[in-house]
VOZATOR-143917 format. One record per residue: residue number from 1; residue in one letter; x, y, z of N, C-alpha, C, CB in turn. Coordinates in Angstrom, 1 decimal, padded with zeros to 4 digits, m for minus. Glycine has a CB too. Example, Ala and Ser with C-alpha at 12.3 -4.5 7.8 and 13.67 -1.06 7.14 Angstrom:
<recs>
   n res   n.xx   n.yy   n.zz  ca.xx  ca.yy  ca.zz   c.xx   c.yy   c.zz  cb.xx  cb.yy  cb.zz
   1   A  013.2 m005.7  007.8  012.3 m004.5  007.8  013.2 m003.3  007.8  011.3 m004.5  009.0
   2   S  012.8 m002.2  007.1  013.7 m001.1  007.1  012.9  000.0  007.9  014.1 m000.6  005.7
</recs>
This chain:
<recs>
   n res   n.xx   n.yy   n.zz  ca.xx  ca.yy  ca.zz   c.xx   c.yy   c.zz  cb.xx  cb.yy  cb.zz
   1   M  043.8  202.2  197.1  044.1  203.1  196.0  044.6  202.3  194.8  045.2  204.1  196.4
   2   T  044.0  202.5  193.7  044.3  201.7  192.5  045.2  202.6  191.6  043.0  201.2  191.7
   3   S  046.2  202.0  191.0  047.0  202.8  190.0  047.0  202.0  188.7  048.4  203.0  190.6
   4   S  047.1  202.8  187.7  047.2  202.2  186.4  048.6  201.7  186.1  046.7  203.2  185.3
   5   P  048.8  200.8  185.1  050.1  200.3  184.8  051.1  201.4  184.3  050.0  199.2  183.8
   6   D  050.5  202.5  183.8  051.4  203.6  183.4  052.0  204.4  184.5  050.6  204.5  182.4
   7   Q  051.3  204.4  185.7  051.8  205.2  186.8  053.0  204.4  187.5  050.7  205.5  187.8
   8   I  054.0  205.1  187.8  055.1  204.6  188.5  055.2  205.2  189.9  056.5  204.8  187.7
   9   Y  055.3  204.3  190.8  055.3  204.8  192.2  056.7  205.2  192.5  054.9  203.6  193.2
  10   T  056.9  206.4  193.1  058.2  206.8  193.5  058.0  207.2  195.0  058.7  208.0  192.7
  11   E  059.0  206.9  195.7  059.0  207.2  197.2  059.1  208.7  197.3  060.1  206.5  197.9
  12   P  058.4  209.3  198.3  058.6  210.7  198.6  060.1  211.0  198.9  057.7  211.2  199.7
  13   P  060.5  212.2  198.6  061.9  212.5  198.8  062.2  212.4  200.3  062.2  214.0  198.3
  14   C  063.4  212.0  200.6  063.8  211.8  202.0  063.9  213.2  202.6  065.1  211.1  202.1
  15   E  063.3  213.3  203.8  063.3  214.6  204.5  064.7  214.8  205.2  062.2  214.7  205.5
  16   V  065.3  215.9  205.0  066.5  216.2  205.6  066.3  217.3  206.6  067.6  216.7  204.6
  17   E  066.8  217.1  207.8  066.6  218.0  208.9  067.2  219.4  208.5  067.2  217.5  210.2
  18   D  066.5  220.4  208.7  066.9  221.7  208.2  067.8  222.5  209.1  065.7  222.6  208.0
  19   T  067.7  222.4  210.4  068.4  223.2  211.3  069.6  222.5  212.0  067.6  223.8  212.4
  20   T  070.6  223.2  212.3  071.7  222.6  213.0  071.3  222.0  214.3  072.8  223.6  213.3
  21   T  070.3  222.6  215.0  069.8  222.0  216.3  069.2  220.7  216.1  068.8  223.0  216.9
  22   E  068.4  220.6  215.0  067.7  219.3  214.7  068.8  218.2  214.4  066.7  219.4  213.6
  23   K  069.8  218.6  213.6  070.9  217.7  213.2  071.6  217.2  214.5  071.8  218.3  212.3
  24   T  071.9  218.1  215.4  072.6  217.8  216.6  071.7  216.9  217.5  072.9  219.1  217.4
  25   E  070.4  217.2  217.6  069.5  216.4  218.4  069.4  215.0  217.9  068.2  217.0  218.5
  26   R  069.3  214.8  216.5  069.2  213.5  215.9  070.5  212.7  216.2  068.9  213.6  214.4
  27   F  071.7  213.4  216.0  072.9  212.7  216.3  073.0  212.3  217.7  074.1  213.7  215.9
  28   E  072.6  213.1  218.6  072.6  212.8  220.1  071.7  211.6  220.4  072.3  214.0  220.9
  29   E  070.6  211.5  219.7  069.7  210.4  219.8  070.4  209.1  219.3  068.4  210.6  219.1
  30   L  071.0  209.1  218.2  071.7  208.0  217.6  072.8  207.5  218.5  072.2  208.3  216.2
  31   L  073.5  208.5  219.1  074.6  208.2  220.0  074.1  207.5  221.3  075.4  209.5  220.4
  32   A  073.0  208.0  221.8  072.4  207.4  223.0  072.0  206.0  222.7  071.2  208.2  223.5
  33   E  071.4  205.7  221.5  071.0  204.4  221.1  072.3  203.5  221.0  070.3  204.4  219.8
  34   A  073.3  204.0  220.4  074.6  203.2  220.3  075.2  202.8  221.7  075.6  203.9  219.4
  35   V  075.2  203.8  222.6  075.7  203.6  223.9  074.8  202.5  224.6  075.7  204.9  224.7
  36   Y  073.5  202.6  224.5  072.6  201.7  225.2  072.9  200.3  224.6  071.2  202.1  225.0
  37   E  072.9  200.2  223.3  073.1  198.9  222.6  074.5  198.3  223.0  073.0  199.0  221.1
  38   G  075.5  199.1  223.0  076.9  198.7  223.3  076.9  198.2  224.8  077.9  199.7  223.1
  39   L  076.3  198.9  225.7  076.3  198.5  227.1  075.4  197.3  227.4  075.8  199.7  227.9
  40   S  074.4  197.1  226.6  073.6  195.9  226.8  074.3  194.6  226.5  072.3  196.0  225.9
  41   W  075.4  194.7  225.7  076.3  193.6  225.4  077.0  193.1  226.7  077.3  194.0  224.4
  42   V  077.3  194.0  227.6  077.9  193.6  228.9  077.3  194.3  230.1  079.4  194.1  228.8
  43   S  075.9  194.3  230.1  075.2  195.1  231.0  075.5  194.8  232.5  073.7  194.9  230.8
  44   S  075.7  193.6  232.9  076.0  193.3  234.3  077.3  193.9  234.7  075.9  191.8  234.5
  45   L  078.2  194.0  233.8  079.6  194.6  234.2  079.5  196.1  234.4  080.6  194.2  233.1
  46   V  078.6  196.7  233.7  078.7  198.2  233.7  077.6  198.8  234.5  078.6  198.7  232.3
  47   A  076.8  198.1  235.3  075.8  198.6  236.1  076.3  199.7  237.0  075.1  197.5  236.9
  48   P  077.4  199.6  237.7  077.9  200.7  238.5  078.2  202.0  237.7  079.2  200.3  239.3
  49   V  078.7  201.8  236.5  078.9  203.0  235.7  077.6  203.7  235.3  079.7  202.6  234.4
  50   L  076.7  202.9  235.0  075.4  203.4  234.6  074.8  204.2  235.8  074.4  202.4  234.2
  51   D  074.8  203.6  237.0  074.3  204.3  238.2  074.9  205.6  238.4  074.5  203.4  239.4
  52   S  076.3  205.7  238.4  076.9  207.0  238.6  076.7  207.9  237.5  078.4  206.8  238.9
  53   Y  076.7  207.4  236.3  076.4  208.3  235.1  075.1  208.9  235.1  076.6  207.5  233.8
  54   I  074.1  208.1  235.4  072.7  208.6  235.4  072.4  209.5  236.6  071.7  207.4  235.5
  55   Q  073.0  209.3  237.7  072.8  210.2  238.9  073.2  211.6  238.6  073.5  209.6  240.1
  56   G  074.3  211.7  237.7  074.8  213.1  237.4  074.0  213.7  236.2  076.2  213.0  237.1
  57   S  073.1  213.0  235.6  072.5  213.6  234.4  071.1  214.2  234.8  072.3  212.5  233.3
  58   T  070.7  215.1  234.0  069.4  215.8  234.2  068.3  215.3  233.3  069.6  217.3  234.1
  59   T  068.6  214.6  232.3  067.6  214.1  231.3  067.6  212.6  231.4  067.9  214.6  229.9
  60   V  066.8  212.1  232.3  066.7  210.6  232.5  065.3  210.2  232.1  067.0  210.2  233.9
  61   E  065.3  209.1  231.2  064.0  208.5  230.9  063.8  207.3  231.7  063.9  208.2  229.4
  62   T  062.9  206.5  231.3  062.6  205.2  232.1  063.8  204.4  232.2  061.5  204.4  231.4
  63   G  064.1  203.9  233.3  065.3  203.1  233.6  066.5  203.9  233.5  065.3  201.9  232.6
  64   F  067.5  203.2  232.9  068.8  203.9  232.8  069.1  204.6  231.4  069.9  202.8  232.9
  65   R  068.2  204.5  230.5  068.4  204.9  229.2  068.1  206.4  229.0  067.6  204.2  228.2
  66   K  069.1  207.2  228.4  068.9  208.6  228.1  068.4  208.6  226.6  070.2  209.4  228.3
  67   S  067.7  209.6  226.3  067.2  209.8  224.9  068.2  210.5  224.1  065.9  210.5  224.9
  68   R  069.1  211.3  224.7  070.1  212.0  223.9  071.4  212.1  224.8  069.6  213.4  223.5
  69   M  072.5  212.2  224.1  073.8  212.4  224.8  074.6  213.5  224.1  074.6  211.1  224.9
  70   N  075.1  214.5  224.9  075.9  215.5  224.3  077.4  215.3  224.7  075.4  216.9  224.8
  71   R  078.2  216.2  224.3  079.7  216.0  224.6  080.0  215.9  226.1  080.5  217.3  224.1
  72   Q  079.3  216.7  226.9  079.5  216.5  228.4  079.1  215.2  228.9  078.8  217.6  229.2
  73   D  078.0  214.6  228.4  077.6  213.3  228.7  078.6  212.3  228.3  076.2  213.0  228.1
  74   C  079.2  212.4  227.1  080.2  211.5  226.7  081.4  211.5  227.6  080.6  211.8  225.2
  75   E  081.9  212.7  227.9  083.0  212.9  228.8  082.8  212.2  230.1  083.4  214.3  229.0
  76   A  081.6  212.4  230.7  081.3  211.8  232.0  081.2  210.3  231.9  080.0  212.4  232.6
  77   F  080.6  209.8  230.8  080.5  208.4  230.6  081.8  207.8  230.4  079.6  208.1  229.3
  78   E  082.7  208.4  229.6  084.0  207.9  229.3  084.8  207.8  230.6  084.8  208.8  228.3
  79   K  084.8  208.8  231.4  085.6  208.8  232.7  085.0  207.7  233.6  085.5  210.2  233.3
  80   G  083.7  207.6  233.7  083.1  206.6  234.6  083.4  205.2  234.2  081.6  206.8  234.7
  81   L  083.3  205.0  232.9  083.6  203.6  232.4  085.0  203.3  232.6  083.2  203.6  230.9
  82   E  085.9  204.2  232.3  087.3  203.9  232.5  087.7  203.8  234.0  088.2  205.0  231.9
  83   R  087.0  204.5  234.8  087.3  204.4  236.3  086.9  203.0  236.8  086.5  205.4  237.0
  84   V  085.8  202.4  236.3  085.3  201.1  236.7  086.0  200.0  236.0  083.8  201.0  236.5
  85   L  086.2  200.1  234.7  086.7  198.9  234.0  088.1  199.1  233.5  085.8  198.7  232.8
  86   R  088.7  200.2  233.8  090.1  200.5  233.4  090.3  200.2  231.9  091.1  199.6  234.2
  87   F  091.2  199.3  231.5  091.5  199.1  230.1  090.4  198.4  229.4  092.8  198.3  230.0
  88   G  089.6  197.7  230.1  088.4  197.0  229.5  087.4  198.0  229.0  087.7  196.1  230.6
  89   A  087.4  199.2  229.4  086.5  200.2  228.9  086.7  200.4  227.4  086.7  201.6  229.7
  90   K  087.9  200.3  226.9  088.2  200.5  225.5  087.4  199.5  224.6  089.7  200.4  225.2
  91   V  087.3  198.3  225.1  086.5  197.3  224.3  085.1  197.7  224.2  086.6  195.9  225.1
  92   I  084.5  198.2  225.3  083.1  198.6  225.2  083.0  199.9  224.4  082.5  198.9  226.6
  93   E  083.9  200.9  224.6  083.8  202.1  223.8  084.0  201.8  222.3  084.9  203.1  224.3
  94   Y  084.9  200.9  222.0  085.0  200.5  220.6  083.7  199.9  220.0  086.2  199.5  220.4
  95   R  083.1  199.1  220.8  081.9  198.5  220.3  080.8  199.5  220.1  081.4  197.4  221.3
  96   I  080.7  200.5  221.0  079.7  201.5  220.9  080.0  202.4  219.7  079.8  202.5  222.2
  97   L  081.2  202.7  219.4  081.6  203.5  218.2  081.2  202.7  216.9  083.0  203.8  218.2
  98   K  081.5  201.4  216.9  081.1  200.6  215.7  079.6  200.7  215.5  081.6  199.2  215.8
  99   I  078.9  200.5  216.6  077.4  200.6  216.5  077.0  202.0  216.0  076.7  200.3  217.8
 100   L  077.6  203.0  216.5  077.3  204.4  216.1  077.5  204.6  214.6  078.1  205.4  216.9
 101   Y  078.7  204.2  214.1  079.0  204.3  212.7  078.0  203.6  211.8  080.4  203.9  212.4
 102   A  077.6  202.4  212.3  076.6  201.6  211.5  075.3  202.4  211.5  076.4  200.2  212.2
 103   K  074.9  203.0  212.6  073.6  203.7  212.6  073.7  205.0  211.7  073.3  204.2  214.1
 104   L  074.9  205.5  211.6  075.1  206.7  210.7  075.3  206.2  209.2  076.3  207.5  211.2
 105   E  075.3  204.9  209.0  075.5  204.4  207.7  076.8  204.9  207.1  074.3  204.7  206.8
 106   T  077.9  204.8  207.8  079.2  205.2  207.3  080.2  204.3  208.0  079.5  206.7  207.6
 107   S  081.4  204.2  207.5  082.4  203.5  208.1  083.6  204.4  208.3  082.9  202.3  207.2
 108   E  084.3  204.2  209.4  085.4  205.0  209.8  086.4  204.1  210.5  084.9  206.2  210.6
 109   H  087.6  204.4  210.2  088.7  203.6  210.8  088.9  204.2  212.2  090.0  203.7  210.0
 110   I  088.8  203.4  213.2  089.0  203.9  214.6  090.5  203.5  215.0  088.0  203.2  215.6
 111   E  091.3  204.5  215.3  092.7  204.3  215.6  092.8  203.5  216.9  093.4  205.7  215.8
 112   Q  093.9  202.8  217.1  094.1  202.0  218.3  094.1  202.8  219.6  095.4  201.2  218.1
 113   N  094.6  203.9  219.6  094.7  204.8  220.8  093.7  205.9  220.8  096.1  205.4  221.0
 114   F  092.4  205.5  220.4  091.4  206.5  220.3  090.9  207.0  221.7  090.2  206.0  219.5
 115   R  090.4  208.2  221.7  089.7  208.7  222.8  088.2  208.8  222.5  090.3  210.2  223.3
 116   F  087.4  208.2  223.3  086.0  208.0  223.0  085.3  209.3  222.6  085.3  207.4  224.2
 117   T  085.4  210.3  223.5  084.7  211.6  223.2  085.2  212.2  221.9  085.0  212.6  224.4
 118   D  086.5  212.2  221.6  087.0  212.7  220.4  086.5  212.0  219.2  088.5  212.7  220.3
 119   E  086.4  210.7  219.3  085.8  209.8  218.2  084.4  210.1  218.0  086.0  208.3  218.5
 120   V  083.6  210.4  219.0  082.2  210.8  218.9  082.1  212.1  218.2  081.5  210.9  220.3
 121   E  083.0  213.1  218.5  083.0  214.3  217.8  083.3  214.1  216.3  084.0  215.3  218.4
 122   T  084.2  213.2  215.9  084.5  212.9  214.5  083.2  212.4  213.9  085.6  211.9  214.4
 123   A  082.6  211.4  214.5  081.3  210.9  214.0  080.3  211.9  213.8  080.8  209.8  214.9
 124   K  080.2  212.9  214.7  079.2  213.9  214.6  079.5  214.8  213.3  079.2  214.8  215.9
 125   K  080.7  215.1  213.1  081.1  215.9  211.9  080.7  215.1  210.6  082.6  216.2  212.0
 126   L  081.0  213.8  210.6  080.7  213.0  209.5  079.2  213.0  209.2  081.2  211.6  209.7
 127   Y  078.4  212.9  210.3  077.0  212.9  210.2  076.5  214.2  209.6  076.4  212.6  211.6
 128   K  077.0  215.3  210.1  076.5  216.6  209.6  076.9  216.8  208.2  077.1  217.7  210.5
 129   S  078.1  216.4  207.8  078.5  216.6  206.4  077.7  215.7  205.5  080.0  216.3  206.2
 130   K  077.4  214.5  205.9  076.5  213.6  205.1  075.1  214.2  204.9  076.4  212.2  205.8
 131   L  074.6  214.7  206.0  073.3  215.4  205.8  073.3  216.6  204.9  072.7  215.8  207.2
 132   H  074.4  217.3  205.0  074.6  218.5  204.2  074.7  218.1  202.7  075.8  219.3  204.6
 133   A  075.4  217.0  202.5  075.6  216.5  201.1  074.2  216.1  200.5  076.6  215.3  201.0
 134   R  073.4  215.4  201.3  072.1  215.0  200.9  071.2  216.2  200.6  071.4  214.1  202.0
 135   S  071.3  217.2  201.4  070.4  218.4  201.2  070.8  219.2  199.9  070.4  219.3  202.4
 136   T  072.0  219.1  199.5  072.5  219.8  198.3  072.2  219.1  197.0  073.9  220.2  198.4
 137   H  071.8  217.8  197.1  071.5  217.0  195.9  070.1  217.1  195.5  071.9  215.6  196.0
</recs>
């Protein structure tokens, strides 16, 4: 395709997901990616957690990776990780949250005594408000 020098290329407008379900599903996909990336950092240490976590889930894809994670998944994951790694779980949870916030293209201060599932809910609210702000502009 040839364009004349007078024509200016503009990118098509960014598509914003319209429904709450689509927003939730996209957030859950980003969360699952962040968990997977965070766990790959210490994969040999968390294999037992992954096994017990996946055995209780109903949406399993190839290997251990889930395509989406909801609140119940987060609660089960948090409990399993803390059961196996005790205080070390916070290091992994913190890393996962930092990855998640980076994927959401936002920064958020994570308190020292955070609870993983609550922090994920905060991230979800930020994500939805960011999408809402984009759709109103």
